[in-house]
N, CA, C and O atoms as a GROMACS GRO file, in nm:
protein
  512
    1UNK      N    1  -1.215  -2.044   2.393
    1UNK     CA    2  -1.169  -2.124   2.282
    1UNK      C    3  -1.252  -2.097   2.157
    1UNK      O    4  -1.197  -2.080   2.049
    2UNK      N    5  -1.384  -2.092   2.173
    2UNK     CA    6  -1.472  -2.064   2.059
    2UNK      C    7  -1.445  -1.924   2.006
    2UNK      O    8  -1.448  -1.902   1.884
    3UNK      N    9  -1.419  -1.830   2.095
    3UNK     CA   10  -1.389  -1.693   2.053
    3UNK      C   11  -1.261  -1.688   1.970
    3UNK      O   12  -1.255  -1.616   1.871
    4UNK      N   13  -1.161  -1.764   2.009
    4UNK     CA   14  -1.035  -1.769   1.933
    4UNK      C   15  -1.058  -1.829   1.794
    4UNK      O   16  -1.002  -1.780   1.695
    5UNK      N   17  -1.138  -1.932   1.787
    5UNK     CA   18  -1.168  -1.994   1.658
    5UNK      C   19  -1.243  -1.896   1.568
    5UNK      O   20  -1.210  -1.882   1.450
    6UNK      N   21  -1.343  -1.829   1.623
    6UNK     CA   22  -1.419  -1.732   1.546
    6UNK      C   23  -1.329  -1.616   1.499
    6UNK      O   24  -1.342  -1.569   1.387
    7UNK      N   25  -1.240  -1.573   1.585
    7UNK     CA   26  -1.146  -1.467   1.548
    7UNK      C   27  -1.057  -1.512   1.434
    7UNK      O   28  -1.032  -1.436   1.341
    8UNK      N   29  -1.009  -1.637   1.442
    8UNK     CA   30  -0.923  -1.690   1.337
    8UNK      C   31  -0.999  -1.700   1.204
    8UNK      O   32  -0.945  -1.663   1.100
    9UNK      N   33  -1.122  -1.748   1.207
    9UNK     CA   34  -1.203  -1.759   1.086
    9UNK      C   35  -1.229  -1.620   1.028
    9UNK      O   36  -1.219  -1.601   0.906
   10UNK      N   37  -1.261  -1.526   1.113
   10UNK     CA   38  -1.281  -1.388   1.068
   10UNK      C   39  -1.154  -1.334   1.003
   10UNK      O   40  -1.161  -1.270   0.898
   11UNK      N   41  -1.041  -1.360   1.064
   11UNK     CA   42  -0.913  -1.312   1.011
   11UNK      C   43  -0.886  -1.370   0.873
   11UNK      O   44  -0.844  -1.298   0.782
   12UNK      N   45  -0.910  -1.498   0.856
   12UNK     CA   46  -0.887  -1.560   0.725
   12UNK      C   47  -0.980  -1.503   0.619
   12UNK      O   48  -0.938  -1.479   0.505
   13UNK      N   49  -1.104  -1.480   0.655
   13UNK     CA   50  -1.199  -1.421   0.560
   13UNK      C   51  -1.156  -1.280   0.522
   13UNK      O   52  -1.161  -1.242   0.405
   14UNK      N   53  -1.115  -1.203   0.620
   14UNK     CA   54  -1.071  -1.066   0.593
   14UNK      C   55  -0.947  -1.064   0.506
   14UNK      O   56  -0.934  -0.980   0.417
   15UNK      N   57  -0.855  -1.156   0.531
   15UNK     CA   58  -0.734  -1.163   0.449
   15UNK      C   59  -0.768  -1.199   0.306
   15UNK      O   60  -0.713  -1.141   0.212
   16UNK      N   61  -0.858  -1.292   0.288
   16UNK     CA   62  -0.896  -1.333   0.153
   16UNK      C   63  -0.960  -1.216   0.079
   16UNK      O   64  -0.932  -1.194  -0.039
   17UNK      N   65  -1.045  -1.142   0.147
   17UNK     CA   66  -1.111  -1.027   0.086
   17UNK      C   67  -1.010  -0.920   0.048
   17UNK      O   68  -1.017  -0.864  -0.061
   18UNK      N   69  -0.917  -0.892   0.136
   18UNK     CA   70  -0.815  -0.791   0.108
   18UNK      C   71  -0.726  -0.835  -0.007
   18UNK      O   72  -0.689  -0.755  -0.092
   19UNK      N   73  -0.691  -0.959  -0.010
   19UNK     CA   74  -0.604  -1.010  -0.115
   19UNK      C   75  -0.671  -1.002  -0.252
   19UNK      O   76  -0.604  -0.980  -0.352
   20UNK      N   77  -0.802  -1.020  -0.258
   20UNK     CA   78  -0.873  -1.012  -0.386
   20UNK      C   79  -0.863  -0.871  -0.444
   20UNK      O   80  -0.870  -0.854  -0.565
   21UNK      N   81  -0.847  -0.773  -0.358
   21UNK     CA   82  -0.842  -0.635  -0.403
   21UNK      C   83  -0.707  -0.599  -0.461
   21UNK      O   84  -0.686  -0.485  -0.503
   22UNK      N   85  -0.616  -0.692  -0.464
   22UNK     CA   86  -0.478  -0.662  -0.501
   22UNK      C   87  -0.432  -0.737  -0.624
   22UNK      O   88  -0.508  -0.812  -0.687
   23UNK      N   89  -0.306  -0.715  -0.657
   23UNK     CA   90  -0.249  -0.780  -0.774
   23UNK      C   91  -0.225  -0.929  -0.751
   23UNK      O   92  -0.226  -0.977  -0.637
   24UNK      N   93  -0.203  -1.000  -0.859
   24UNK     CA   94  -0.187  -1.146  -0.854
   24UNK      C   95  -0.066  -1.187  -0.770
   24UNK      O   96  -0.070  -1.290  -0.702
   25UNK      N   97   0.040  -1.110  -0.775
   25UNK     CA   98   0.160  -1.144  -0.698
   25UNK      C   99   0.130  -1.143  -0.549
   25UNK      O  100   0.172  -1.232  -0.476
   26UNK      N  101   0.058  -1.042  -0.505
   26UNK     CA  102   0.024  -1.032  -0.363
   26UNK      C  103  -0.071  -1.145  -0.323
   26UNK      O  104  -0.053  -1.206  -0.218
   27UNK      N  105  -0.171  -1.173  -0.406
   27UNK     CA  106  -0.265  -1.282  -0.377
   27UNK      C  107  -0.191  -1.414  -0.363
   27UNK      O  108  -0.216  -1.491  -0.271
   28UNK      N  109  -0.099  -1.440  -0.455
   28UNK     CA  110  -0.023  -1.565  -0.450
   28UNK      C  111   0.061  -1.573  -0.323
   28UNK      O  112   0.070  -1.678  -0.260
   29UNK      N  113   0.121  -1.462  -0.286
   29UNK     CA  114   0.205  -1.458  -0.166
   29UNK      C  115   0.120  -1.483  -0.041
   29UNK      O  116   0.159  -1.560   0.047
   30UNK      N  117   0.004  -1.418  -0.033
   30UNK     CA  118  -0.084  -1.435   0.083
   30UNK      C  119  -0.138  -1.578   0.090
   30UNK      O  120  -0.145  -1.637   0.197
   31UNK      N  121  -0.173  -1.633  -0.025
   31UNK     CA  122  -0.221  -1.771  -0.028
   31UNK      C  123  -0.115  -1.866   0.024
   31UNK      O  124  -0.144  -1.957   0.102
   32UNK      N  125   0.008  -1.845  -0.019
   32UNK     CA  126   0.119  -1.931   0.023
   32UNK      C  127   0.150  -1.911   0.172
   32UNK      O  128   0.186  -2.006   0.241
   33UNK      N  129   0.137  -1.789   0.219
   33UNK     CA  130   0.170  -1.759   0.359
   33UNK      C  131   0.071  -1.821   0.457
   33UNK      O  132   0.108  -1.856   0.569
   34UNK      N  133  -0.055  -1.834   0.415
   34UNK     CA  134  -0.156  -1.887   0.507
   34UNK      C  135  -0.170  -1.797   0.628
   34UNK      O  136  -0.190  -1.676   0.614
   35UNK      N  137  -0.160  -1.854   0.746
   35UNK     CA  138  -0.174  -1.777   0.871
   35UNK      C  139  -0.038  -1.743   0.932
   35UNK      O  140  -0.033  -1.694   1.044
   36UNK      N  141   0.070  -1.766   0.861
   36UNK     CA  142   0.204  -1.736   0.910
   36UNK      C  143   0.226  -1.584   0.910
   36UNK      O  144   0.241  -1.523   0.804
   37UNK      N  145   0.227  -1.525   1.029
   37UNK     CA  146   0.234  -1.379   1.040
   37UNK      C  147   0.361  -1.322   0.978
   37UNK      O  148   0.356  -1.217   0.914
   38UNK      N  149   0.474  -1.389   0.995
   38UNK     CA  150   0.600  -1.340   0.938
   38UNK      C  151   0.592  -1.338   0.786
   38UNK      O  152   0.634  -1.241   0.723
   39UNK      N  153   0.538  -1.442   0.729
   39UNK     CA  154   0.524  -1.448   0.583
   39UNK      C  155   0.425  -1.344   0.533
   39UNK      O  156   0.446  -1.284   0.428
   40UNK      N  157   0.316  -1.322   0.607
   40UNK     CA  158   0.219  -1.221   0.568
   40UNK      C  159   0.280  -1.082   0.571
   40UNK      O  160   0.254  -0.999   0.484
   41UNK      N  161   0.361  -1.056   0.672
   41UNK     CA  162   0.428  -0.926   0.680
   41UNK      C  163   0.522  -0.907   0.561
   41UNK      O  164   0.533  -0.797   0.507
   42UNK      N  165   0.591  -1.014   0.521
   42UNK     CA  166   0.679  -1.006   0.405
   42UNK      C  167   0.599  -0.975   0.279
   42UNK      O  168   0.638  -0.891   0.199
   43UNK      N  169   0.486  -1.044   0.262
   43UNK     CA  170   0.398  -1.018   0.147
   43UNK      C  171   0.356  -0.871   0.146
   43UNK      O  172   0.357  -0.805   0.042
   44UNK      N  173   0.318  -0.822   0.261
   44UNK     CA  174   0.272  -0.684   0.272
   44UNK      C  175   0.383  -0.586   0.240
   44UNK      O  176   0.362  -0.489   0.166
   45UNK      N  177   0.500  -0.610   0.295
   45UNK     CA  178   0.615  -0.523   0.267
   45UNK      C  179   0.648  -0.521   0.118
   45UNK      O  180   0.678  -0.416   0.062
   46UNK      N  181   0.642  -0.637   0.056
   46UNK     CA  182   0.672  -0.646  -0.087
   46UNK      C  183   0.569  -0.571  -0.170
   46UNK      O  184   0.605  -0.506  -0.269
   47UNK      N  185   0.443  -0.578  -0.132
   47UNK     CA  186   0.339  -0.508  -0.207
   47UNK      C  187   0.360  -0.358  -0.200
   47UNK      O  188   0.351  -0.288  -0.301
   48UNK      N  189   0.386  -0.308  -0.080
   48UNK     CA  190   0.407  -0.165  -0.063
   48UNK      C  191   0.534  -0.121  -0.138
   48UNK      O  192   0.537  -0.013  -0.197
   49UNK      N  193   0.636  -0.204  -0.135
   49UNK     CA  194   0.760  -0.173  -0.208
   49UNK      C  195   0.733  -0.162  -0.358
   49UNK      O  196   0.784  -0.071  -0.424
   50UNK      N  197   0.653  -0.254  -0.413
   50UNK     CA  198   0.618  -0.248  -0.556
   50UNK      C  199   0.540  -0.120  -0.588
   50UNK      O  200   0.565  -0.056  -0.690
   51UNK      N  201   0.447  -0.084  -0.501
   51UNK     CA  202   0.369   0.038  -0.524
   51UNK      C  203   0.458   0.161  -0.520
   51UNK      O  204   0.444   0.252  -0.602
   52UNK      N  205   0.551   0.164  -0.424
   52UNK     CA  206   0.643   0.278  -0.415
   52UNK      C  207   0.734   0.285  -0.538
   52UNK      O  208   0.762   0.395  -0.586
   53UNK      N  209   0.778   0.172  -0.588
   53UNK     CA  210   0.864   0.172  -0.706
   53UNK      C  211   0.790   0.229  -0.827
   53UNK      O  212   0.847   0.307  -0.903
   54UNK      N  213   0.666   0.191  -0.844
   54UNK     CA  214   0.586   0.244  -0.955
   54UNK      C  215   0.566   0.394  -0.940
   54UNK      O  216   0.571   0.469  -1.037
   55UNK      N  217   0.542   0.438  -0.817
   55UNK     CA  218   0.524   0.581  -0.794
   55UNK      C  219   0.653   0.657  -0.821
   55UNK      O  220   0.649   0.766  -0.877
   56UNK      N  221   0.766   0.602  -0.784
   56UNK     CA  222   0.894   0.669  -0.808
   56UNK      C  223   0.917   0.693  -0.957
   56UNK      O  224   0.966   0.799  -0.996
   57UNK      N  225   0.882   0.595  -1.039
   57UNK     CA  226   0.895   0.611  -1.184
   57UNK      C  227   0.805   0.725  -1.232
   57UNK      O  228   0.847   0.810  -1.309
   58UNK      N  229   0.680   0.725  -1.186
   58UNK     CA  230   0.585   0.829  -1.226
   58UNK      C  231   0.631   0.966  -1.175
   58UNK      O  232   0.615   1.066  -1.244
   59UNK      N  233   0.686   0.970  -1.055
   59UNK     CA  234   0.734   1.095  -0.997
   59UNK      C  235   0.846   1.154  -1.082
   59UNK      O  236   0.845   1.274  -1.111
   60UNK      N  237   0.942   1.072  -1.120
   60UNK     CA  238   1.054   1.121  -1.200
   60UNK      C  239   1.007   1.171  -1.336
   60UNK      O  240   1.056   1.273  -1.385
   61UNK      N  241   0.914   1.101  -1.397
   61UNK     CA  242   0.860   1.144  -1.526
   61UNK      C  243   0.784   1.276  -1.513
   61UNK      O  244   0.798   1.364  -1.597
   62UNK      N  245   0.704   1.289  -1.408
   62UNK     CA  246   0.628   1.412  -1.387
   62UNK      C  247   0.721   1.530  -1.363
   62UNK      O  248   0.697   1.639  -1.414
   63UNK      N  249   0.825   1.509  -1.287
   63UNK     CA  250   0.919   1.616  -1.257
   63UNK      C  251   0.989   1.663  -1.385
   63UNK      O  252   1.006   1.783  -1.406
   64UNK      N  253   1.030   1.569  -1.469
   64UNK     CA  254   1.095   1.603  -1.596
   64UNK      C  255   1.000   1.682  -1.686
   64UNK      O  256   1.043   1.772  -1.758
   65UNK      N  257   0.871   1.648  -1.682
   65UNK     CA  258   0.773   1.712  -1.770
   65UNK      C  259   0.724   1.848  -1.722
   65UNK      O  260   0.647   1.913  -1.792
   66UNK      N  261   0.766   1.892  -1.605
   66UNK     CA  262   0.724   2.024  -1.558
   66UNK      C  263   0.788   2.130  -1.648
   66UNK      O  264   0.903   2.116  -1.690
   67UNK      N  265   0.712   2.236  -1.679
   67UNK     CA  266   0.759   2.332  -1.780
   67UNK      C  267   0.874   2.424  -1.736
   67UNK      O  268   0.941   2.481  -1.822
   68UNK      N  269   0.896   2.438  -1.610
   68UNK     CA  270   1.002   2.529  -1.565
   68UNK      C  271   1.042   2.500  -1.422
   68UNK      O  272   0.988   2.411  -1.356
   69UNK      N  273   1.138   2.576  -1.375
   69UNK     CA  274   1.193   2.554  -1.240
   69UNK      C  275   1.090   2.582  -1.131
   69UNK      O  276   1.088   2.511  -1.030
   70UNK      N  277   1.006   2.682  -1.148
   70UNK     CA  278   0.906   2.712  -1.045
   70UNK      C  279   0.807   2.596  -1.031
   70UNK      O  280   0.770   2.558  -0.920
   71UNK      N  281   0.766   2.540  -1.145
   71UNK     CA  282   0.673   2.426  -1.142
   71UNK      C  283   0.740   2.304  -1.081
   71UNK      O  284   0.676   2.230  -1.006
   72UNK      N  285   0.866   2.282  -1.113
   72UNK     CA  286   0.940   2.169  -1.055
   72UNK      C  287   0.953   2.185  -0.904
   72UNK      O  288   0.937   2.088  -0.829
   73UNK      N  289   0.982   2.307  -0.860
   73UNK     CA  290   0.994   2.331  -0.715
   73UNK      C  291   0.860   2.309  -0.645
   73UNK      O  292   0.855   2.248  -0.538
   74UNK      N  293   0.753   2.359  -0.705
   74UNK     CA  294   0.620   2.341  -0.646
   74UNK      C  295   0.582   2.193  -0.638
   74UNK      O  296   0.528   2.147  -0.538
   75UNK      N  297   0.612   2.118  -0.744
   75UNK     CA  298   0.581   1.975  -0.743
   75UNK      C  299   0.666   1.903  -0.638
   75UNK      O  300   0.616   1.813  -0.571
   76UNK      N  301   0.792   1.941  -0.624
   76UNK     CA  302   0.878   1.878  -0.523
   76UNK      C  303   0.825   1.905  -0.383
   76UNK      O  304   0.827   1.816  -0.298
   77UNK      N  305   0.778   2.027  -0.357
   77UNK     CA  306   0.720   2.060  -0.227
   77UNK      C  307   0.592   1.981  -0.204
   77UNK      O  308   0.567   1.931  -0.094
   78UNK      N  309   0.511   1.969  -0.307
   78UNK     CA  310   0.388   1.891  -0.298
   78UNK      C  311   0.419   1.745  -0.267
   78UNK      O  312   0.354   1.682  -0.184
   79UNK      N  313   0.520   1.691  -0.336
   79UNK     CA  314   0.558   1.551  -0.315
   79UNK      C  315   0.607   1.529  -0.173
   79UNK      O  316   0.576   1.428  -0.111
   80UNK      N  317   0.684   1.623  -0.121
   80UNK     CA  318   0.734   1.611   0.017
   80UNK      C  319   0.617   1.609   0.116
   80UNK      O  320   0.617   1.531   0.211
   81UNK      N  321   0.518   1.695   0.094
   81UNK     CA  322   0.400   1.696   0.180
   81UNK      C  323   0.322   1.566   0.166
   81UNK      O  324   0.272   1.513   0.265
   82UNK      N  325   0.312   1.516   0.045
   82UNK     CA  326   0.240   1.391   0.023
   82UNK      C  327   0.311   1.274   0.091
   82UNK      O  328   0.246   1.186   0.147
   83UNK      N  329   0.443   1.272   0.086
   83UNK     CA  330   0.519   1.165   0.152
   83UNK      C  331   0.493   1.165   0.302
   83UNK      O  332   0.481   1.058   0.363
   84UNK      N  333   0.484   1.283   0.362
   84UNK     CA  334   0.450   1.290   0.505
   84UNK      C  335   0.312   1.230   0.530
   84UNK      O  336   0.291   1.159   0.628
   85UNK      N  337   0.217   1.259   0.441
   85UNK     CA  338   0.083   1.200   0.452
   85UNK      C  339   0.090   1.048   0.437
   85UNK      O  340   0.031   0.975   0.516
   86UNK      N  341   0.163   1.003   0.335
   86UNK     CA  342   0.174   0.858   0.310
   86UNK      C  343   0.222   0.784   0.434
   86UNK      O  344   0.171   0.678   0.467
   87UNK      N  345   0.319   0.840   0.501
   87UNK     CA  346   0.376   0.774   0.619
   87UNK      C  347   0.278   0.766   0.736
   87UNK      O  348   0.297   0.685   0.827
   88UNK      N  349   0.175   0.846   0.735
   88UNK     CA  350   0.072   0.842   0.840
   88UNK      C  351  -0.053   0.765   0.797
   88UNK      O  352  -0.139   0.734   0.880
   89UNK      N  353  -0.062   0.734   0.669
   89UNK     CA  354  -0.184   0.670   0.619
   89UNK      C  355  -0.192   0.524   0.663
   89UNK      O  356  -0.091   0.454   0.674
   90UNK      N  357  -0.313   0.481   0.688
   90UNK     CA  358  -0.346   0.339   0.709
   90UNK      C  359  -0.290   0.280   0.839
   90UNK      O  360  -0.296   0.158   0.856
   91UNK      N  361  -0.237   0.360   0.927
   91UNK     CA  362  -0.173   0.306   1.048
   91UNK      C  363  -0.271   0.240   1.144
   91UNK      O  364  -0.231   0.159   1.228
   92UNK      N  365  -0.399   0.273   1.132
   92UNK     CA  366  -0.498   0.210   1.218
   92UNK      C  367  -0.500   0.059   1.206
   92UNK      O  368  -0.529  -0.012   1.303
   93UNK      N  369  -0.468   0.008   1.086
   93UNK     CA  370  -0.466  -0.136   1.066
   93UNK      C  371  -0.353  -0.205   1.143
   93UNK      O  372  -0.359  -0.326   1.166
   94UNK      N  373  -0.253  -0.129   1.181
   94UNK     CA  374  -0.140  -0.188   1.256
   94UNK      C  375  -0.161  -0.178   1.407
   94UNK      O  376  -0.074  -0.219   1.484
   95UNK      N  377  -0.275  -0.124   1.448
   95UNK     CA  378  -0.304  -0.112   1.591
   95UNK      C  379  -0.336  -0.249   1.650
   95UNK      O  380  -0.361  -0.346   1.579
   96UNK      N  381  -0.335  -0.254   1.779
   96UNK     CA  382  -0.364  -0.380   1.849
   96UNK      C  383  -0.512  -0.417   1.840
   96UNK      O  384  -0.552  -0.523   1.887
   97UNK      N  385  -0.594  -0.330   1.780
   97UNK     CA  386  -0.736  -0.360   1.764
   97UNK      C  387  -0.763  -0.467   1.658
   97UNK      O  388  -0.870  -0.527   1.655
   98UNK      N  389  -0.665  -0.490   1.571
   98UNK     CA  390  -0.677  -0.591   1.466
   98UNK      C  391  -0.585  -0.708   1.497
   98UNK      O  392  -0.476  -0.688   1.549
   99UNK      N  393  -0.627  -0.830   1.466
   99UNK     CA  394  -0.531  -0.941   1.474
   99UNK      C  395  -0.414  -0.909   1.381
   99UNK      O  396  -0.434  -0.850   1.275
  100UNK      N  397  -0.293  -0.946   1.421
  100UNK     CA  398  -0.174  -0.908   1.343
  100UNK      C  399  -0.181  -0.950   1.197
  100UNK      O  400  -0.141  -0.873   1.109
  101UNK      N  401  -0.230  -1.070   1.170
  101UNK     CA  402  -0.233  -1.114   1.031
  101UNK      C  403  -0.334  -1.033   0.949
  101UNK      O  404  -0.308  -1.002   0.833
  102UNK      N  405  -0.448  -1.000   1.006
  102UNK     CA  406  -0.547  -0.917   0.937
  102UNK      C  407  -0.492  -0.777   0.919
  102UNK      O  408  -0.504  -0.718   0.811
  103UNK      N  409  -0.433  -0.724   1.022
  103UNK     CA  410  -0.377  -0.590   1.015
  103UNK      C  411  -0.268  -0.578   0.911
  103UNK      O  412  -0.262  -0.479   0.838
  104UNK      N  413  -0.182  -0.677   0.902
  104UNK     CA  414  -0.071  -0.672   0.805
  104UNK      C  415  -0.123  -0.667   0.663
  104UNK      O  416  -0.076  -0.587   0.582
  105UNK      N  417  -0.219  -0.752   0.632
  105UNK     CA  418  -0.273  -0.756   0.496
  105UNK      C  419  -0.355  -0.630   0.468
  105UNK      O  420  -0.340  -0.569   0.362
  106UNK      N  421  -0.439  -0.591   0.561
  106UNK     CA  422  -0.523  -0.473   0.541
  106UNK      C  423  -0.438  -0.347   0.528
  106UNK      O  424  -0.467  -0.261   0.445
  107UNK      N  425  -0.333  -0.336   0.608
  107UNK     CA  426  -0.243  -0.222   0.599
  107UNK      C  427  -0.181  -0.215   0.460
  107UNK      O  428  -0.180  -0.108   0.399
  108UNK      N  429  -0.131  -0.326   0.411
  108UNK     CA  430  -0.065  -0.327   0.280
  108UNK      C  431  -0.162  -0.287   0.169
  108UNK      O  432  -0.126  -0.210   0.080
  109UNK      N  433  -0.284  -0.340   0.173
  109UNK     CA  434  -0.384  -0.305   0.071
  109UNK      C  435  -0.415  -0.156   0.079
  109UNK      O  436  -0.420  -0.088  -0.024
  110UNK      N  437  -0.436  -0.106   0.198
  110UNK     CA  438  -0.468   0.036   0.217
  110UNK      C  439  -0.353   0.124   0.170
  110UNK      O  440  -0.372   0.216   0.090
  111UNK      N  441  -0.232   0.096   0.220
  111UNK     CA  442  -0.116   0.181   0.187
  111UNK      C  443  -0.086   0.175   0.038
  111UNK      O  444  -0.057   0.278  -0.023
  112UNK      N  445  -0.093   0.058  -0.022
  112UNK     CA  446  -0.068   0.046  -0.165
  112UNK      C  447  -0.173   0.122  -0.246
  112UNK      O  448  -0.141   0.180  -0.350
  113UNK      N  449  -0.297   0.123  -0.200
  113UNK     CA  450  -0.402   0.199  -0.268
  113UNK      C  451  -0.376   0.349  -0.259
  113UNK      O  452  -0.399   0.423  -0.355
  114UNK      N  453  -0.330   0.395  -0.144
  114UNK     CA  454  -0.294   0.537  -0.127
  114UNK      C  455  -0.183   0.573  -0.226
  114UNK      O  456  -0.189   0.676  -0.293
  115UNK      N  457  -0.083   0.488  -0.234
  115UNK     CA  458   0.030   0.513  -0.325
  115UNK      C  459  -0.015   0.506  -0.470
  115UNK      O  460   0.029   0.586  -0.552
  116UNK      N  461  -0.102   0.411  -0.502
  116UNK     CA  462  -0.152   0.398  -0.639
  116UNK      C  463  -0.228   0.523  -0.682
  116UNK      O  464  -0.219   0.564  -0.798
  117UNK      N  465  -0.303   0.581  -0.591
  117UNK     CA  466  -0.376   0.704  -0.624
  117UNK      C  467  -0.278   0.817  -0.657
  117UNK      O  468  -0.300   0.893  -0.751
  118UNK      N  469  -0.172   0.827  -0.580
  118UNK     CA  470  -0.070   0.930  -0.608
  118UNK      C  471   0.000   0.900  -0.741
  118UNK      O  472   0.027   0.992  -0.818
  119UNK      N  473   0.028   0.775  -0.766
  119UNK     CA  474   0.092   0.735  -0.892
  119UNK      C  475   0.005   0.776  -1.010
  119UNK      O  476   0.055   0.828  -1.110
  120UNK      N  477  -0.125   0.752  -0.999
  120UNK     CA  478  -0.218   0.788  -1.106
  120UNK      C  479  -0.214   0.938  -1.131
  120UNK      O  480  -0.214   0.983  -1.246
  121UNK      N  481  -0.211   1.016  -1.024
  121UNK     CA  482  -0.204   1.163  -1.038
  121UNK      C  483  -0.074   1.204  -1.106
  121UNK      O  484  -0.075   1.288  -1.196
  122UNK      N  485   0.038   1.147  -1.063
  122UNK     CA  486   0.167   1.183  -1.122
  122UNK      C  487   0.172   1.143  -1.270
  122UNK      O  488   0.229   1.216  -1.352
  123UNK      N  489   0.114   1.029  -1.304
  123UNK     CA  490   0.108   0.989  -1.446
  123UNK      C  491   0.024   1.088  -1.526
  123UNK      O  492   0.056   1.120  -1.640
  124UNK      N  493  -0.083   1.135  -1.465
  124UNK     CA  494  -0.168   1.236  -1.530
  124UNK      C  495  -0.086   1.360  -1.564
  124UNK      O  496  -0.102   1.418  -1.671
  125UNK      N  497   0.000   1.401  -1.474
  125UNK     CA  498   0.084   1.518  -1.498
  125UNK      C  499   0.177   1.497  -1.617
  125UNK      O  500   0.203   1.590  -1.693
  126UNK      N  501   0.226   1.376  -1.632
  126UNK     CA  502   0.317   1.346  -1.743
  126UNK      C  503   0.244   1.331  -1.875
  126UNK      O  504   0.300   1.357  -1.982
  127UNK      N  505   0.118   1.291  -1.870
  127UNK     CA  506   0.042   1.266  -1.992
  127UNK      C  507  -0.012   1.394  -2.054
  127UNK      O  508  -0.057   1.393  -2.168
  128UNK      N  509  -0.007   1.502  -1.979
  128UNK     CA  510  -0.062   1.631  -2.031
  128UNK      C  511   0.048   1.722  -2.076
  128UNK      O  512   0.021   1.833  -2.122
   0.00000   0.00000   0.00000
């Protein structure tokens, strides 16, 4: 019983820490969700969806700004390889080694950070 309580307290602390690393929308969603795993998963899915949407905008702008067809093809191949990486990133947080609520929040923070890094790179391509 004490172990379950300590695990729950640890989970709440970890969720709070992960939520601080994110945008206000995600923090508000996690705060409202509390320990409700279904609600936390929804918050996490929404955060990753927002990150992907921002990356898609940056991707389209970068592709348009490529100087020729060879550069566009190379960037498209790079993006395809990166998408394969994205789909494998942060999966450790979804393992059974983490409590589900901690894993859901940590996964979303990790995956969104991976996507944000790619978005920053794609924006850099458009800005030059």
